[in-house]
N, C-alpha and C positions, 0 to 999 in steps of 0.2 A: 574711458569712464572710470572715475576714481570714487571709492567709497569714503564718505566723510564722517558719517555718524552711524553707530550700531546701537540699537536699543533692544534689550531682552530682559528676561527675568533673572532671578538670583540662582539659577541652576549651576551646579558645580562644573558642568562642561563648559560654561562661559566665564564664570567668576573664579579664575585661577591665575597664577602668576605667569604661566607661559602665554596664555591668551592676552593678558595685559601687556606683556612685553611686545607681542606681535602688533597690537594696536598702537603702542608708542612708537615702534620703529616705522610704521607706515603712516603715521599722522592721522589715525582714526580716533574719533571721540567715542568713548564707550559709556553709554547710559544704561540705567536699570529702571525697571518698573517698581512700584511699591510692593512691599512684602504682602503676600496673601491677598493680592488684588489681581485676579485673572483677567478682569475686563480691560485693564490697561495693556494687556498683551493679547488682545483678541485675535489679531491677524494670524499670529503664530499658532494659537490654540485651534483656530478653525482650519488652518492648513494641516496641522497634525491629525485632526479628526477626519479630514478629507482623505488623507493617505491611509488611515486605519480602515475606513469604510471601503476604499478601493482594494486594499490588500485582502480584506476579509472576503469580498466578492470574488476576487481572482482565485483565492485558495479553494473556495467552495464550488466554483463553477466546474472544475474537473477533479474535485476531491483530492487535491494535492496535500500531502502531509503538512501538519502545522509547523514542523520544524524548518520549513522553507519560508517562514514569514519574512525574514530579512530580504530574501530575493524578491518576494512579492512587493514589499515596500519600496525597494530600490527600483524595480520595474515600473511601479506606479508613478514614482517621481520622475523617472526617465521619460515616460509618455506624457505626463502633464506639462513638462517643460517644452515639449514639441507640439502639443495639441491645444493647450488652454490659451485662449486669447485674452489679453489684458483689456479690461472694459474701457479704459480711457485712451490708451495708446493704440489699441486695435491691432496689436502684434503679439506674437508669442514670446515667452521669456527667452527661448533660444535665439530668436531673431534679434531681440533687444541686446543680448550679450555678445553674439557672434557677428551681427550685422548682415546676416543673410537668412533666407528662408530655410527651414529644416527639410530634410528629405525623409519622408515617412514610408517609403516603399518597402523598407526592410522590417517594419513592425509586424510581429506575429502575435497569436493568441497565447497568453500565459497558461502554462500547464498542459498544452496540447501534446499529442504524441508526435515524436519526430524520430529521425533515423540519422545517426552520426557516422561518418565514414571512418573506418580504421586505417588511417593513412600513415602506416609505419609505426604505430604505437606497439603493436605486437606482431610477431611472426605468424603469418597465416599459412595454412596448408593449401593444397591445390583446390579443394572443394569447400573450404571454410567460408563463412559469410563475411563479406567485406564491411557490413554495417551492423550497428547495434541499436536496439530500440532504446529510446531515451525520453525524458520529460523536459520540455522547454521551460527554463527558469529565468530568462531575461537576457541582458546584453552586457558584454564585458565593458568595464570602465577604463581599462588600460590598453585595449586593442580593438580592432574592428572584427569582432567575433561574437558568436552566441554562447550563452551559458546553458548547458544541458546536464541533466542527471542521467548517467548511464545506468540502465537497469541491470546489465550483466555484471559490470565491475563495481557497481554501487559507489561511484565516484562522480564528483562534479567536474565537468570538462568544459574547456573553451575551444570552440572550433568554428570555422567558417563553412566547412563541408557538411551541411546539415540539410536534410529534406524534411519538410513539415507536412503533417496530415491534420489539417484544421477542420475537417468535416465533423460536425457534431451529430452523432447517431445514437439515440437513446437505446435502441435495441441491442447495439453492440457493446454498450457500456453497462456492465452488470451493477456497478455502484450507483447508477442513476435510476435503475429499473425499480418499479414498485413491488415487483415479485421478489420476495426474500427467500433465502434458502432455509428450510425448516430444520435441517439436521438429520443425522442418522437415527436418532432415537425415535422420532415420530414416524419415520419411514418403516422402521422395524416393527413398531407397535401396530401400524396399519396392516402390515403384511401378516403379522400373527393373528390379528382379528379376522382377516380374510380367510386364513387357514382354519380358524375355529369354526367359521360359518360353513366352510366346505366339509369339515368333518362332522358337524352337527347340523344338518339341514333342518329347517322348520317342518313340523308335522303336516302332512297333507291328508286330505279327505279320501275316503274309499272310492268315491266316484272318480276323483282325479287319477287315482292309481289305476283303476280299471281302464280309463280312457287312455292313459299313457302306455299301458301294456298292449292294448289292441291296435295302436297306431302302426300302420305299414306292416303289420304281421311280424314285428320284431319279437325275439325271444331273449329272455335274460340269460339263457345258457350260452348264447353267442357273444356275450360281453366279456372281454378280458379284463381281469382285475376286480377290485372291490368297488361297486357302484356307490356305496355309502360315503366314500372319501371325496367324491366330487372330482372336479378337474384341477389338476396341479400342473402349472406351467413350468417351463424350464427355469425361468428366473426365480420362481418360488422355491424350486429345489435347491438352487445355488445359495439362496438366502438361508435356508434351513441348515445347509452344510456349514456355512460360515458362522452362523449363530451357535452351532453345536461345538465349534472349536474355541469359542471365546469363553474364558473362565470368568464366572461371576463373583468368585471369592478370591481375593488377593491376600497373601500372607502379610502380617503386620511386621514381622521381624524374621531373623534368620532361623530361630528355633522353630517357629511354626512351619517354615518352608522345609526344614529338614525332617519334619514328621510325615511329610507326604512322600510316599515311596516313588510315585511317578516323577516327581521333581528331582529326587536324588538320582534316579536312573538317567534322566535327561542331562543333569549336570555332569555325571560320570561319563556319559557318551560324548559330551562336548570336550571334556578333558582328554579322553582317548583320541579324539579327532585332532587335538593340538599336538599330541605326541606323534601320531602318524604323519602329520604334515611338518613336523620338526619346527613348530612355531617358536619355541624357546628351549633353552637348555638349563636344567636345574643344577645349581652350584651351591656349595656350603655358604651359609650366611657369614658375612664379615661384620664383626661387632663394631668396628671403627666407622662403618658407613651407615648413613641413615636410610631406612627402607621407605620407599615412596608407595603409599597405598593407592588402591584403585576403588572405584565405585561400580 
């Protein structure tokens, strides 16, 4: 099958010297649509819109980062060429071009969790994991392999030794859950409010006090601790200890930090620790060399 005529718009990716030379060498007639007349190029515009919609859906299904949009578009085009049946010919574009029906057994869900085998890429220890968790990004265009994003190395790899986990479970996917993490500030505020209620209980009537004192013959003398503070759990105690060590006032510059005696003592102790551990050795400054500062 030989291409005789190509018709497209005046995009720079088509209207250039190299593409014109390619058409002349292969005997292809190159036509253009009218300027600023998208309806004359409706087939291409609709196909581009179909790829955009498919790529958007694929990225949002598993919350794949937006910078993988090129892989999503490539995978959408790869699947459409093997799944979409032409209305008149009743065959897929792949079958029309290759002359045989495509094999779709290897198709997987875009963005699903997968595990890629570390087959000689790195030297493994005796008990190191043989596989890395990854994100499925599509299919290789130059070899019979899958394209995956390795979560550990943060690189895109092509490998055939991949195991897929295509089970969709909303409970195990925190990005899809409706329950959102509120943050540490709200948690601390709720804990402090609960502490205040424990320390300042609401006033009670005299009848209630008499009733509570006479129950089971208990005496206030047998109670260990201060009853007015209420019940303080172990988690609440740890929270109070952590909040006490968090400084609410941060110095704006070095001068303010040096005015705090405790900060000066801490900095001097850290310098003494460096000297005891022989972290560095002080030498006279060389005026011919540039000093590199630190933050």
